[in-house]
C-alpha positions as CSV (number, residue, x, y, z in Angstrom):
1,X,-24.8,4.8,3.8
2,X,-23.5,2.8,6.7
3,X,-20.3,1.0,5.8
4,X,-19.6,-1.9,8.2
5,X,-16.1,-3.8,8.1
6,X,-16.7,-7.5,9.1
7,X,-13.9,-9.6,10.3
8,X,-13.2,-12.6,12.4
9,X,-11.0,-15.5,12.5
10,X,-11.4,-18.5,10.0
11,X,-14.5,-20.4,10.5
12,X,-16.1,-18.1,13.0
13,X,-19.2,-17.6,10.7
14,X,-18.4,-14.3,8.7
15,X,-20.0,-15.8,5.7
16,X,-23.2,-16.6,7.6
17,X,-23.2,-13.0,8.9
18,X,-22.8,-11.6,5.5
19,X,-25.7,-13.8,4.1
20,X,-28.0,-12.5,6.9
21,X,-27.0,-8.9,5.9
22,X,-27.9,-9.6,2.3
23,X,-31.2,-11.1,3.3
24,X,-32.0,-7.6,4.8
25,X,-30.9,-5.9,1.4
26,X,-27.5,-4.9,2.4
27,X,-24.7,-4.9,-0.2
28,X,-21.9,-7.2,0.4
29,X,-18.2,-7.1,-0.8
30,X,-15.6,-9.9,0.0
31,X,-12.1,-8.4,0.4
32,X,-10.7,-11.8,-0.6
33,X,-12.3,-11.8,-4.0
34,X,-11.2,-8.0,-4.5
35,X,-7.8,-9.3,-3.7
36,X,-8.0,-11.6,-6.7
37,X,-9.2,-8.7,-8.8
38,X,-6.4,-6.5,-7.8
39,X,-3.9,-8.9,-9.4
40,X,-5.4,-9.6,-12.5
41,X,-3.3,-9.4,-15.9
42,X,-3.0,-5.6,-16.8
43,X,-3.3,-4.3,-13.2
44,X,-0.8,-2.6,-11.1
45,X,-0.9,-5.5,-8.7
46,X,0.0,-7.9,-11.4
47,X,2.9,-6.0,-12.6
48,X,4.2,-5.3,-8.9
49,X,3.6,-9.0,-7.9
50,X,5.4,-10.5,-10.9
51,X,8.2,-7.9,-10.5
52,X,8.7,-8.7,-6.8
53,X,8.3,-12.8,-7.1
54,X,9.4,-13.4,-10.6
55,X,7.8,-14.6,-13.9
56,X,7.7,-18.3,-12.8
57,X,4.5,-17.4,-10.7
58,X,2.7,-16.6,-14.0
59,X,0.6,-19.5,-15.3
60,X,0.4,-20.5,-19.0
61,X,-2.8,-18.5,-19.1
62,X,-1.0,-15.4,-18.2
63,X,-2.4,-15.0,-14.8
64,X,-0.9,-15.3,-11.5
65,X,-0.7,-18.8,-10.3
66,X,-1.7,-18.9,-6.6
67,X,-0.7,-22.4,-6.3
68,X,2.9,-21.2,-7.3
69,X,2.8,-17.9,-5.3
70,X,1.5,-19.6,-2.1
71,X,4.7,-21.7,-1.1
72,X,6.9,-18.7,-1.8
73,X,5.1,-16.4,0.5
74,X,3.9,-19.0,3.0
75,X,7.5,-20.3,3.7
76,X,9.1,-16.9,4.3
77,X,7.5,-14.3,6.6
78,X,9.5,-11.4,4.8
79,X,8.0,-12.5,1.5
80,X,4.4,-12.6,3.0
81,X,5.0,-9.2,4.5
82,X,6.3,-7.8,0.8
83,X,3.1,-9.3,-0.8
84,X,1.0,-7.7,1.8
85,X,2.8,-4.3,1.4
86,X,2.0,-4.6,-2.3
87,X,-1.6,-5.9,-2.0
88,X,-3.1,-4.2,0.9
89,X,-3.3,-0.6,-0.5
90,X,-4.5,-2.0,-3.9
91,X,-7.3,-3.9,-2.1
92,X,-8.3,-0.7,0.2
93,X,-8.3,1.2,-3.2
94,X,-10.7,-1.2,-4.6
95,X,-12.8,-1.3,-1.5
96,X,-13.1,2.4,-1.4
97,X,-14.1,2.7,-5.1
98,X,-17.0,0.0,-4.7
99,X,-18.2,1.6,-1.5
100,X,-18.3,5.0,-3.5
101,X,-20.2,3.4,-6.2
102,X,-22.7,1.7,-4.0
103,X,-23.1,5.0,-2.0
104,X,-23.9,6.9,-5.2
105,X,-26.5,4.3,-6.2
106,X,-28.2,5.1,-2.9
107,X,-27.3,1.9,-1.1
108,X,-28.3,2.3,2.4
109,X,-25.9,-0.4,4.2
110,X,-22.8,-1.9,2.6
111,X,-20.8,-4.7,4.4
112,X,-17.3,-5.7,3.6
113,X,-16.0,-9.1,4.7
114,X,-12.2,-9.0,5.4
115,X,-10.5,-11.2,7.7
116,X,-7.4,-9.0,7.8
117,X,-9.4,-5.6,8.2
118,X,-7.7,-4.7,11.4
119,X,-4.2,-6.0,10.3
120,X,-4.3,-4.2,6.9
121,X,-5.0,-0.8,8.7
122,X,-8.5,-0.4,6.8
123,X,-10.5,0.6,10.0
124,X,-10.8,4.2,8.9
125,X,-12.7,3.1,5.8
126,X,-15.7,1.9,7.9
127,X,-18.3,3.6,10.0
128,X,-18.6,0.5,12.3
129,X,-16.4,-2.6,12.8
130,X,-18.1,-5.9,13.6
131,X,-16.1,-8.8,14.7
132,X,-17.6,-12.3,14.5
133,X,-16.4,-14.8,17.3
134,X,-17.3,-18.4,17.6
135,X,-15.8,-20.8,20.1
136,X,-17.1,-23.8,18.2
C-alpha cells in the first residue's frame, strides 16, 4: 500500500487534494480528527492531558473541553509544547494502526492529511510526503 502524508499551511487546499484522492478510490485519514479521538474519555491521552492541565478542562459531559484547553495552551508556548509532547506520539500510534488496518484490507493508496506532519516527526510513517502550497 502506498502511504502518502499530505501537509501544508492553513488554507492551502489540503482538503481539496484529499477529496480528489478519495474520488480516485484512496483511503483518507485526517490527523486532526484522530487527535480528537486520542483524548476521548477512557484513553491514555485523556488521562495524561487532564493530569497535566487540570480537572477544570473537563466539561460537564466528561470530555475534554477544547474551549477551556485552548486558552491555556495558546497563551503559553511551554504548555503548548507539553500538550504536543503528550499528543503527537498518541496520534502517530493511531495513524499507524489505521494504516495497518487499511493495508490488511488490501487498500492500495492511503492519504493522511496532517498539517503538523513534519513538525511532529511523522515523516518515517509514509512512503511519500506531499506538500500543498497555494499563494492565494
